[in-house]
N, C-alpha and C positions, 0 to 999 in steps of 0.2 A: 160647235156642232161638228161632228165627224161626217165627212163625205164618203160615199161608197167607193170601194176599190174598183179598179178597172176590170177585175174578174167577176165582180158582182153584177147583178142585173141593174138595168137603168131604173132609177127611182120612179114609182108610179106618178102620173101627172098630178093628182090631187096633193100628194106629199111634196112634189116639186113646187107647186104653187104656195104651199105653206112655207117652205124654205125660202122662196123668193120674197114672200111677204115679210118674213123675219129679217132678212137682209135689207129689204127696202125700209122697214121701220128703223133699223139701226142707222142706215144712211140718212134718213130723215132727221133722226135725233142729232146726228153729227152736223147736219146743215143748220138746224135750229140753234144749237150751241154756238156754232161759228158766227151766225148772224147776230145772236145776242151779244157775243163778245165784241164784234165790230160796232154794233149800234151803241153799246155802252161806251166804248172807247172813243168813238167819234163825238158822242154827246159830251163826254167828260173833257177830252183833250181839244177837240175841234170847236167846241162851244157852238154847235149848230143845233137846230130843233130835232126833236125825236124822229119826226118823219124824214127829214133830210139825212139824219144819221143812219136810219134804217135803209134808205135809198142808197146811200154811199156804201154801206156794208154789203148790200146785195150786189151792187155793180162791181165792187172790187172782188167779191167772192166768186163771181161768175167770169171774171177776167175781162169785163167790159171797160174798166178803167175808172178813174176818179171823176166825180161830177162837180165837186166843190173844191175850191182852192183852200188849202190849209195855211193859216197865217202864222201860227206860233211854232216855235221849235219843237215843243212837246207834241203838237198835233202832227207835224211832219214826221217825227220819229215814230209815233204810233202808226201812222198811215203806212210808212215804209215796212215796219215789222208785220203789220196786218196783211199787207200785200204779199210779202214773202210767205207768210203762213197760209194765205188763201190759195196760192199756187199749188202748194203741197196738198192742202186739204181738198181742193177741187179734184185733183187726180186721184187721191186716196178714196174719197167718197164715191167717185165713179167706179173705181176698181171694186169696192165693197159691193156696190149694187150689181155690177156685171158678173161678179165671180160665180154665182150659181148658174147663170145662163151659159157662160163659157165652159164651165165644168160639165154641164149636161151635154152640150154640143160635142165636146171632145169625147165624153163617155159614149155617146151614141155612135160616133165615128170610129171608136176603138183606136184612138191615137195612142200609140205606145212609144215610150221613150226607150232609146237604144241603151241598154244596160251593159256597159263595158267596164 
């Protein structure tokens, strides 16, 4: 989706809400995919229940930390890789969700980059 140029008028509020909804849905899809990957991985490698796997994936994805000790080498390896992925994913998903809001604020304030 193309954003308006700084010389163009600010997007009308209903159109902005539609843009925000689209970005929000995309961010939600990324969260769901990330939680599904984590849940399946913890279930497969950690050999814990589906509910505990879901809980563990959510806690790692939000940066709260592990809640169950991983016993096997495979589980520890998956948990480490998922934790690294989660750190990047959390920041990226936050950026995706906030991008239209920040763009609108900067557009309203007419922040211009010094072009040298």
